[in-house]
N, C-alpha and C positions, 0 to 999 in steps of 0.2 A: 573185401572192400566194396563200396557202393559201385554199381554197374555204370561205368563211364559211357556206355552206349545208350543209357536211359535218357529220354528227353528231359527228365527232371534234373539230371546231373548239373546242367548249366543254369538252372533257375537262380537268379540273383538273390543274395541273402536279404536284400532290402524288402523282398516280398513277405518276410516273416514278421515285420512290424516290431523289430527289436528297438531297444533304447539306443539313443545316439552313442552313448559310451560303449555299449557292447558292439554296435555296428562298426565304429571306428577302430576298436581294438582288433576285431576280426580282420578288417581290411589291412591294418598295419602289418599283420603277419601273413598276408596273402590269401586269406580265406574269403573268397568272394562269391561262392555259390553254395547251394544246398548240398551238392555232391562233396565239396570240400569239407563242409561241416560233418557230414555223415562218415566220410573217410577218416577224419580225426577220431570220431567216436568208435569206429570199427577197430581202431588200434588199442582200445582198452577203455575201461570205465572213466578214467581220469585223464585221458589223452588230450582233451581240449585245454585243460588248465596248464600243463607243462609247455604246450605249444606256444602259449602266449604268456610271457612272464608277468605282465601287468593284469592278466585276466583274473579277476576276483571270482571266488566261488559263486557268488550271487549271479554274476554275469553268465557263468557256465550253466547254472540252473535255468536262467532265463532263456538261453539259446535252446537247451534241451526241451523246455516246456513249449516254446514257440514251435519247434519242429514237430512235436507231438500234436499240438493243437491243429497244425496244418495237415495232419494225417501221415507224417513220416514216421517210420519205425526206426528207433535208435538201435544200431547194432549192439548186441550184448545186453540189451534191456528187455525185460519181459513185456510182451505186448499188452497195451492198456485196454 
């Protein structure tokens, strides 16, 4: 899992510049920080989608892309 002691753990997901739909869906299921997102990805490649029943594949890709654009390494993904 993502290091909860990292100062990045509590960075709000709003800093990623996600679409309003993706942002609201993440918040609906309690994902409010970068650490929360990375924790979900650490559980497996498709962990983000099952965690949010209304979370479309495109939104999951958007979140992953934005995390990578901001320099975060997605657990289980090859480094870009």
